C-alpha angles and dihedrals in degrees: 000000000000113000136178123193121218128198115254092227097062118113128242126242112323130204107255127153106216116242101177119344133335133211125234116181095326102318129094124240120195123232103253120221126174138160114271136199122297094026095287124121119254125197128212101211113206099191117174101145099163112154109220123205132172115257117242098249093199093068118078113227121219092215130024111198116205118209144150116264103240117116090248094049090049091049088055091048090051091049089053091047093050093049091049091050092049093049099042121042094200089064094057094083119103109265096016091115123041125192115216118196115213123188113225133201090257090055094050099049109059101146096076135056111261091241090059093051089057129189131087130270095037091154099032111038099088092043091051090049091052089050094050091046092053095246091123132021102215134015125217115208139175097242093223087065095052115100117235089252124061121220116258115270093029135097132188106207098157140068119175118224108293122249125221106301098206126113121240124224113218124188139145094212110031136049096216144353089270091058095056115106119243111278094028114147120232119196119223135137090202118102088196091060093040094054095047092046093050092044091058099030109028091169091068126085129222127215100211099187093066097134135160138077123303093272093051093050092049089051091052089050091050090050090056097248087134136008095231144355138200122227133177109264089216092065093046091051093049089051091045090237103124091122086082093063116110096184141335127246117225121233088253091054096046120011108212129240118270107279094004111168094019127117120207128199120203134188138173114289092234095050104094093171094059092040089057093046095053096036086064088064097049119127103207098199089056093044092054093047092049091047091053092050093046091050087056092049094046092052091052092045088194121201125244089273102045117111107219129173131179138167133183121190140164117252128212090272093054095253127133115250114195127190123186135183140181125184145176111259092248092051096238091122124039124173120194138182140170140200137191127197147122117324094239131119100250095040093050094047088051092050092051093049093045092050090050093050091051093054091044088056093047094047096055131197118338098013094112098043120114 
């Protein structure tokens, strides 16, 4: 397992407009500039200004946080660190919290679409193994990457407050998906996005092997590899990069991925100290919503090539409103359902399972095969 140790005292993502080139974990990213609409110049800002320092190995940390090494993953780890420091005075000391970067399978294989790599836990397996082996104390995950089962000897008792779940449309030449000319190519590695785009706009094309972190995808867009891309608004907000957004897609236009915008924190099941630390950060409304969506996903048990979307939210009356969707990868067939009920754990788990069972029945034999 490849690991990198970061000093507890380093700061999270900062707001810097690039003037030449910027550095992100040892590699250089160019400042991207391209013509925008209405004759003005628009900039794709690829900020990832995360200062990296070597941890003082002689000092024993109270908490070792395991994370992927992308700028977004690190931003989420820093958010977790800052919340722990704010909630527990003993963690405020320099060196009390150490961030450990772990490279996952999904990070190593960038030449293929995720659906072609197959398997589950592409962005979590190695981090979970480090947790189980005692190499880290807690693991910070994007919840949409977490399989519906948790590895033995681990628990995930905490979700941080959820960010905006909507997808952002980003283009240098069009204001929205509807404005793109027929034949335009959109870059996205998400089958969920691909199927919903093609269902609404069958004249468009999708480049499925559009992999890489946010900065890499914005660079590819600036270089003209594609005409547009879709990114999770939550990630752009956590990276302080929302100036790149052209427009936002409503939930009705693009139903988000299960658990999109949610951060989960896991620990070993026998580590009461860590469980108490991270339980103190839990946002219960988010946890219940994510549990509902994951119950839906688990019931469907979709294959590596099944586009699935689901979103649970609280309405003005305090009820849970759930919307779920499955589709064929080419978007020719889309099945949708919805539920409304009390915003309680058992009711929401039941809603998620029931919605999944309904779509399983509608889909019929063979729909969920690779």
